[in-house]
N, C-alpha and C positions, 0 to 999 in steps of 0.2 A: 504493500500500500504506500509505503514511503517512497519506493521507487517510482510509482505512478505520479506522486506529487512532484518529485524532483524532475521526472521526465516532462511533466506539463510545464514547469517553470523553464526548463532548458529549451523546450520547443518554442516557448514564448520569446525567449531571448534570440533564438535562431530566426524567428519570424521578424522580429524588430530589426535584426541585422540585414535580412533580405530586403526589407522595405527601404532601409538606408541605401542599399546598393541598387535599388530599382528593380529587384527581382520580384517575380510574382505578378508582373504586369503582362498584358497580352503580348507586348513587344519582346519581353524577356521572361517567358514562362519558366516555372520551376520544373526540373527534370524529375518526373514521378519515379520513385524508387531509385533515384540517382542514375537512371538509364539515359544516356546521351544518344539520341537518334543518329546524328551525323557521324559520331565516332563509331557506333555499332555498325552502321551501314558501310562505312569505308572499310572497316575491318573485314566484313563479310565479302565485299567485292575483291579485296586484296587476296583473301584466302580462297576465293571462288567457291564459297559455300552459301547455303540459304540459312537465314537467321532462325534460330530456335530460342524462344523466350523462356529462360529459366525461371523468371519471376511469375510467369503465368503459363505453366506447361500444359500441353495438350493431354490432360488426364481427366479422370472422373471428378477430381476435386475442383477443377475449373468449371465443370458443368453445374455442380451443386452439392448439397449436403443432406437433403431429405428426399424429395420426390425424384431428384436427379442425382442422388448420392450413390455410394458403392452398392447398396443392396437393392437398388431400384431395377426393375426389369426393363424400364424405358431406355436405359443407357447401354444395354448389352450389345446391341447391334449398331451403335453409333461409332462412326469412324471419323477421325480428324484428317481432312484433306486440304491440300493447297488448291487454289482456283484452277491451275493448269491440269490438275488431276481430275477435276470435275467436268470441265468442258474445253473445247478448242477456242483459241483466241480470247482469253479472258481480258476484260477491261475493268479499270478502276471506275471511271465515269464515262457513260455514253451520252454525248450530246448535252452535257450539263446535268447537274443533279436536279431532280424534280420529284414531285409528290408521288408519282407512279412508280418510283424506284423503291418504295417502302411497302412491303407486304408482310403481314404478321405471320410468324411460323408457330411452332408448338410451345410457345412461352407466353405467359400472361403479362406481357409488357406493352400493351396497347398505349398506355400512358406515355411511355418513352417514344414510341413510334409516332404518336400524334404530335409530340413536340418536334420531332425531326421534320414532319410534314410542314409544320409552321415555319421551321427554320429555312426550308427551301424557298420560301417566298421572299427572302431577303438575302441576296447573293453575298453582300458584304459580311453579314453575320455568318453565313454558311461557311465561307472560306476562312473564317477565324477558327472554327471548329475543325474543319477539314483542310489542312494546309495543302496548297496547290503543288503541282509537279510531283505527283505520285503515280507510278505506272507499273504495268506488268511487262513492259518491253525494255526500254533503255534503262541501264543501271539497275535492273531488278535484282533484289537480294532477299526477297521474302520478308521484308520488314516495312512497316507502315507506322504512322503516328497521327494522333489526334489531340486537340486541346480542349480542356474543360475548365470552367470557373469552379473553384473548390473552396468554399468557406472563406472567401475574401481574396483568394489568390488564383492565378491561372497556372495550370499544370499541363505538361506535355507528356502524354501517355504513349509508350512504345508497345507494339504488339508484333508477333509474327502472323502470317496469313493462313495458318492452319485453322480450318473452320469445321464445326461438327456437321456430319452428313449422315443420312440414312438412305440406302439404295441410291447413292450418288446424287441425292438432292439435299439442299440445305435444310437443316432441322429448324432453325430459327429464322430471323428476318432475312428476306430475300427481295430481289428486284423483279419487276415484271419481265425484264430481259434476263434470260438465263445466264448470260456471260458478263453481267455487271455486278460488282461486288462492294462498292463503297459503303452501302447501308449495312451489309453484314459485318464488315470490318469495323465500322463505327460502333455497332452494337457490341462487338467483342471488346473494344477498348473501354467502353462504359462498364461492361461486366467485370473487366479486370480492375477498374477503379473501385468496384464494390465487392470484389472478392470472388464472385462466381456469376454465371448466368442466372441461376435460380434466385439470387438476391434481387434480381430485377422484377421478379414476379409480383404483380400488384403494386400500385403506387398512384401518385398524384402527378398529373401532367406538369404542374408548376415546378416540381423538383427538377425535371430535365430542362424545362425552359430556362430556369435560372442558371443551371449548370452550363447551358449553351451561351448565355449572354452576360451573366453577372447582374441581371436586372432584379427587380423586386415585383412580386405578384400581389394583385388585389383580387379578392373573391366576391362574386355576386350570386346570391340566391335569386333565381328568376322570379320566384313568388313575390319577393319584396324588392324587386329591382327598381332603380330610379326611373322616373317618368321619361327621362331622356336617354334611356339605355341604348337605343339605336344610334343616337348621336355619339355616345361614348364609344361604341364599337366602331363606328365610321372613322372617328378621329384616331382610334387605336391603329387601324389598318394604315391610315395615312402616315402615321409616325413610325411604322415598322414594328409595333408591339406584337407579341405573339399571343394568340388566343386559343383556348381549348374549352370544350364543354362536355357535359355528360348527363345521363338520365339516371337518377338514383334508383337502385333496386333494393327495396326494403325486405324482400323475401329471398333468402339465400338461394333457393332453387331456381330463381329467375335471373341469377347473375349471368350476364352476357347471353341473354336469350332474345331472339328476334320477336318484335311485336308485329301485328298484322300490317302496320303501315311501313314496315321495312326497317324501322329504327331498332337499335339494340340497347337494352337496359344494362346498367352497370358497366358501360363501355365508354372509352374516351374517344372523342372526335376532335379533329382540328377545324378551326374556323379559318377558311382560306380566302374569303372575300365578303365584302359588304357593299351593296349597290342598290340602285333604284331603277325601275323600268316604268314606262307609260303603258298601261293596259286598260283598254276600253275608256280612254280619256281620263284615267286616274293614275296617280303615282302609287306604285306598289313597292314597298321595302322588301328587299331580298337578302338572304344570307347564304353563302356557299360553305358547305361542310365536306369533310372527307373522313371516311371510315378507314382506319389503318389496315383493315383486312384486305383492302384493294378490291372489295366487292361488297354486296349487300347494301342497297341504297334505299332511301326514302322513296315511297311510291305515291305520295299525295300530290297536291297542287304544286306546280313548278318543278316537279321531278323531271328526270331526263326525257321521258316520253309523254309528259302531261300535255293536254290540249292547249294550255295557256301559251306555250311557245309558238304555236301556229297562229296565235292572235296578236302577236307583236311584230313590229317591222324588223326586216333582216339586219339592218345596221345595229340594232339593239342586241340581237342574238350574237352577232359577231363580236361586239364589244364585251359581252359577258362570256365569250368562249363556250357557248352552249354546245355540248356534244351528247349524242345518244350512245353512251359507251359504259359498259359495266366495269368501271375502274374504281368504284368506292366514293367518287366525288359527285355531289349533287347540289342543286339550289332548292331552297324552300322559302316560303313567305316568312317574314319576320314574326308575324302574329302566330304562325304555327310553331316557329322556333321557341317563342316564349311559352306556348301552351305545353309543349312536350319536353323540352329540356329543363332541367332543374338547377344546374350549376354552370357558371361561366367563370373562367379564370383568364385574367389579362396580365401578361408579364410586361411591365413597363421598362423600357430599356434605359431611359435617361436617369430616373423615370420622369416622364412628362406628366403635367397635370391634365387629367382627362375630363375634368368636370367644368372647364371653361374654354373660351375660344382662343386663348393665348398659349403659345408654346413657352414653357418655363424650363430652364435648366436648373436641376436640383443639385445641391451639395450633399455629400454623404459622409457620415462618420461611422467607422466600423470598430467594434469592441469585441474581444473574445473573453469568455469566462467559463466557469463551471460550477455546478452544484456538487457539494461534497457532503456525504452523510454525516450527521452529527456536528456539522460546522456551518455550512452555507447552503444547505438544502432545506430551507425553512418551510416550504409549502406555500399555499395561497393565504389570503387574508383571513380565512376561517380559522387559522392557527396563530393567534396573536402572540403566543409565547415564543414562537420560532420564526414567524414571518420576517421580522426585522433583520434576521441574520442572513437573508438572501443577499447575493451581490447587488450593489447599488451603483447606479450610473447617473452622474450629474449632467443634466441637459441645459444648455444656455441658448435661448432664442434671442437673437440680437435685434432683428429688423422685422417690421411688419410686411405683409404682402403688398405688392404694387397696386392691387385692385381690391381694397377692403370693401366688404359688404356692409351696407347700412351705417357707413362711417365708423365701423368698429375697427379698432387697431388689433389685428390678429395675425398670427404666423401659422402658415399651413406646413405640416410636417407629417411624415409617415414613419411608423416604427415597425420593424420586422425582426422577429425573434426566430432563429433557426437552430434546430438541434443538429449536432455533429455526429457523423459516423454510426448512426443507429442502424441504417440499412446494412452496412458492411458487417455489423456484428449480429445479424439475424441468426447465423448458423450456431451461435452460442445462446440462443433464446432471447436476444434483446429485441424489444419493440419500441416504438415511439412513445415517449412520455406524453402525458396530457399537460400542456403548457399554456401559459398566458402571462400577462404583465399588467402592472398598474402604474400610474403616473401621479406623483404628488407635487404640489407647489411648495417651494422652499420659502419660508418667511423671510422678509427683507433683512431682518436682524441676523439671519444665518447665511446670507449670501457670502460667498468666498470661503466659507468654512468647509473644509474638505473632510471633516470627521464623518464617519459612518453614523447615520441617523439612528438613535437608540430606540428601544422598544416603546418607551413612553410617547414618542412622537407619533407613532402609528396608532396608538390607543386614543389619541385626542385630535387627530387630523384625518379627514376623509380624503379619498383619492380624488384628483381633479378629473381624471378620465382613465379608462382601462380598456383592455381588449374585450370584445363582445362576449366571448366565452373562452373557457379552457377546452382545448381540443387536441387530439393525438395525431397531429400532422407534423411533418418535418419542419414547416415554418408557418407562423401565423403573422399577419400584418394588419395594420389599421391606420386609417388616415384621421388626423385631428387638426383642430384650429384653436390655438390658445394665445393669450396676450404675450408680448415679449417678456422675458423674465427667466428665472432659474427654477428648474424642476428636477425631480429625482425619478428615474425609471427603475422599477423593481421587477425583473424577470423571475419567474418561478415555475416549478411544477405544481400541479394541483395538490398532491399529497406531499407531506414532508419526507425527508430521508431518502429521496430518489436521486441517484447520482447521474451526472451527465455533463458533457461539454456543449457550449452553445456559442453562437455569434449573434450579437445585437447590432442591427444597423438602423441608423436614423437618417432619413432623407428630408431635406427642407428646401423650400423655394429660395430662401435667403440663407445667409451664413448661420451656422449653428456649431456648437462645440459639445460633443458628447464624450465623456471620459469616465472611467471607473473611479469611484471614490477610494482613493488610497490614503487612509488616515496617516497622519504624520507619526512616525515611530519615535517615541520618547517615554521618559519616566516622569510621573507627576507625584505629588503628595498623595498617599493612599486616602481612601474614603475615611471620613471621621468615624472613629469607633468609640464605644463607651470608655469612660475613664476607669483605669484599673483601681479596684478597691484596696483598702488597707489589708484585707484578708489575703488578697493576691500578693501583696508586697511581703507579707509574712511567709507566704508560700515560697516566694522567691528566695528568702533568707534560708528557708529549710533546704531547698535544693542546692543552694550554695554550700551548705554544710555537707550535703551528700557528695557534691563535687569534690570537696577537699578530702573526704574520706576515700573516695575512689581514685583520685588523681595521684596520690602518693607524693614522694618528695619533690618531683619535678613540676608538680602542680599542672599537669597536662593529662588529657584523656584521649584515648584512641576511639576509633569508630565503634568497636564492640562495647566499650564503656559508655559511649554516648547513647548507644541503643538502650542500654540498661536504664540510664537516667530518664531518657525521654519516654520510654514506655511506662515508667512509674507515673510520669506526668499525665499521660493519656488516661490511665486508670483513675486517677484522682478526678478527672473531668468527666467521667462516665460517658465517654464517646464510644459509639459502636464502630470499633475498628480493631483489627488484629495487631495494631501497633506498627512501628517502623521496622522495615527490613534492614539487614546489615548493609546491603548495597546502598540503600537510601542514606544511611548514616555515613557511609564512606563519601557519598556525594556532598553531604553537608560539611564534613570535615574539609574536603577539598575546596569547597567554595568559600568557607569562612576562615580558612587557614591563611592568615595574612603574613605570617612569618616563615611559611614554607617548611614547618617542622613535621608535617604529617599528623599533627595532633592539635587539639584545641586547648588554649590556656583559659583561665577563668574569665578574662575580659571578652575573649572570642565566644565563649560559651554563653555569657550574659547577653551579648549582642544577638546571638542566635536564638536564645530562649525568648527574648522580648519580641523578636519578629514572629516566632512561631505562635505566640499568644495572639498577636494581631491577626495573623492569617487564619488562625483557628476561629476567631470571631467572624471573619468573612465567610469561611467555609460553613459554619453553623447557620449563618443567615440564609444561605441557599439550600442547606439540608433541612428543609422545613419538616419533613416526616421523620427526622432523626434516624435515617437508615444508614448513615455513615457513607452515603454516596451523593454526588451531584451529577447531573447529566452534562454532556459536552456543550450544550447551549448555555447552561448556567455557568459552566467553566469560563466561557467568554466574558460574561459579566463580572465574575469573581476576579478574573485577571485585571479587568479595568478598575475594579474597586481597590485592588492592591497597588494601583498607581502605574500600571503599564499600558501604554497606548500602542497597539500593534495594528498591522494591516491584515487583510483577509487571508493572504497566503501564509502568514505566520500563525494565524489562528488554526488554519488547516493542519500545519505541521505539528502544532501543540496537541491538537485533538488526536491526531494519528499516533503521536508519541506517548501520550499519557492516559488515554482512555482504554477501557477493556472492550471485550467483544460486543457488549451491550451499549457501548458509547457512554459508560459511566466512569467517574473518577472517584477513587477513595481518598481519604485524608492524607495518607502517606504520599500518593502520587501528586496530589495537589501541592503539598509542601515542597516536594522535589521540583515541580514545575516552577513555582515562584522563586525558589532558591536559585535555580538555573538562570532564570531571567535576570534576577538581581545580580548574580555573579557575572554574567556575560555583559550586562550593561556597565557594571563597574569596571570590568577589564577594558571595555571599549573606550570609556571616558578617560581611563588612565593613559591609553595610547594616543588618544585624540588631543594632543597638546594644544593645538591652535583652535580647537572647538569648531572646525569646519565640517564635521560629520564624516570625515574620511580618514582612515588609518592605513598605514603601510606596514606589513609584517613580512619578515623573512620566514623561510620554512621552519627554522628552529623555533622561532617565537610562536608561530602558528601551532606547531605540534605541542609545545610546552603548554600553551594556553588551553588547547582542546583535549589533550590526553588526560591531564590531571583533573580537568573539570568533569 
């Protein structure tokens, strides 16, 4: 678990370094799994061999883990073949990539294919994902590459061209042309990115649309769609946005089943056109859709063979590219579209504002974070004791929109919360969390204060706005309008204690600043505690006498002797604890041993004893049921009360270091934690001679400091 935490922090540093070097952009994508396409291809050409991808080998594991796993009968007759083994004269792309090049195979990834069909409508976007100059003829080496946007960065994915076949036909995505392979190879690269082909089964079109563009998606339920929905869709097509739609299937047995009108429930369609025609002297709004299967079309009004086409002028038919062809693409009236389809997804590329007539360029802030059980996975607002521990992001809106409504001074912005790597981890039973977020206004007196907002703030302040609902999608997004000012965004899972990584993006029409609240790391005076009574002072004198008896002539005690004294103290205070372990007492000696003797003298013992009494009072304040335990969320507050101000990453490390399997902390562990913090702060300040918050240690100093501590 500690490795995971350190790995997360290291990945974060690596990402920050990449950003400084301009890596992760479309112009300079990151080499996925450190595979360099140019170097690998040159090496294959030099050796006159065809590339075989060791990172995604042509094995059953690449197919899947359950229905397509080792024990599945479906995979027994599947053979991996290169295109020239499947047909004569294979081509990467024939006559340009188009929607008809995408026909679904024996994999439930219609959501992915619907997104590809949308992508083919924008050649500039298409060739971002599919780099040009890839062939089966000149300089062919059996290696291809594709680019995807991945949680804030562009990555370049290398594959070989061995594709799953059955009876010499492609098992999964294929083109209408038997010798065209770009769509099958693109699907393989996307499968590699997610660990297997089976990982692509079932999904939301928005996932792929965002991975193709780096855009952000807005969802519309057609039942409650805006009155100007057609206008929104029209403007989306004009701006190159990608759109997809589907018909909900609430009955499992009706999943991906054909209705009498030719439409398929529980199936993703691409929106490939939005236009108007004049029919019988009236304007009729039309929508063009495509079924990724490459067949099975709408058979109602304005379908391929409908009589309406014979009643309009030929130029209109030519403009709309009307064809009577069973290719999965068809027109239908917008009114019918609203009647039958239940969901619409629009992936905004800039993203542009789709709800007015002006084209806006938006600015974007991207933040990465994670929820950690027992530390920063606080759940939703229904759990007030832990909600405040979720990651917090300060949002500053500086300028109002150019076109305020009703003379209101407001800023338009969009918040998108995306879960990371959940699809890739399906094979180990991982599913999407149910996620959401809330936005709180920061009072003016707290502006500029970068401290993590405490529990009490959320008990007495209502959210300014929030996501409509918590839902188990990879990403949720919502558009808001608020006055310029300072706000806090709290992303969370619905239930507490659910772990996961996420990306939080904020898009705004004007300048915004979105950053994680990283509390300043420092020590303060501890929380005020009750004054020690005379009885306690007499007790102090008693233990000083015990110290002298045990210490001997040198007036010093060892760790074992310290254990004996402290455990007598614990019994006197009737605390539910097994007492201090020897290893804990060794840590205490090491941290309080100012003269380096390996033992404690009377002054050092008194100092330790006074601190333990203070920390004991803090512990008992949170141990309300007198169980001898406090949970990891209470530990965070107790550490604050002891005078230590840390950031979220340090709280994660403390939680992992000092809590048990049930995320609880006993008194012994709590004292060790506080002693370690005090000792490390004291050592740092001793080395920080000029007080600039930076120290320099050689390896000997570092080892001396850390080994003995």
